[in-house]
N, C-alpha and C positions, 0 to 999 in steps of 0.2 A: 592331423590339425582339420580337418574334415569333421571331426566329431566333438572339437569343442567349442562350435560355436552354438549349437544346439547345448550344451548344454549349461552356458553362461546365458540365452538370451534370455531363457526368466528369471535369472537375478540382475540382469540391464532392464530388463521389463520391471520389476519388482521395486527399484531402487526410484522408480520415475516421480513418481509421487512423493514420495521422500523431498527428492531436489523441488519441485513446486511449490510443497511446502517452507520449505526454508527460505526458497530467492519470498513468497509469499510473503512471509513475513518478516522480511528482510525489508522492501518495502513500504510494508505495512506501518513498521515500528519507523522507516526514515521519516515517511508523509507524518506520521504521528508528534514528531518529533520540532518538524517543522511547523505542525500548528502551535505545539506549548509552545517554542519560541515566539511565536506572532499570539500566541494570547497574552505571553509575557510583558506586551509593548505594550507601553501607553498611546494607542489609536487616537483618539480625542485631538492630542496638540501635533499631530504629526505634520510635516509639509508635504504637497501635493507630489515632489517627488518620490520624498520616504513610501507616500498609499502607492502609488505605482508601483515602486520594488516590493511591496508587502503585497499586494495584489499578484504581481508574478509570481514571490517564494508559492500564494499558497493556492495558483494554476499547479505549479511544480508537485507543489504538496494531493490536490487532487490527481493527477494524474498518479504519481504512486501508488496511491489507495485503490485507484480503479485496476492496476494493472497486478498489485497486489491477491485486491479482490477475486477477480476473475481466475486469476492463479490457484488462491483458495479452492474455488468453484471443480476446478477441472480436479485439483488435485482430489477433493470431496467425488468429486463424479467416481475416481479412479479407483478408490479406494471403501466410499462408502463409509466414510469418518466424515463427524461433523469437528469442524473447527469453532472454538469459542472468537466468536469476528466481532462482538460488542461493543467493544471500544475502538476499536476501527474507526464502525461507523460513526460511533458516538465525532470520533474527529471528523468524520468526512463533515457530517453532519453541522461541526462546528467551523471546520473552514470555509465552508459553505454562509454560510451568519456571518461571519468577519467580513468576508469576501464583498455582499451586499450593501454594508456597513460601513465600507469603504472605498466603495466607487458612487456613494449622496453624496 
């Protein structure tokens, strides 16, 4: 049994970036789905309570993007592999713009 751990340790370490990448993708995709759902809404005719709920949803999306992008950064640090996150950065930007629009 004591010989098994040194053999398995490199395998466990090599799986960590893959898990980070998978978690990052899931969080960013979830945030992107929220932004797309809010973008499809008619924000000009929303009531005050609807605006509040939508801002709360966008805050959740921002947190999902931040967590996902941080996980991508950790995975990139460990593997040296570059990930294409442009769609997620654009979603983050769109979420911020919609929040500014709804807060007025």
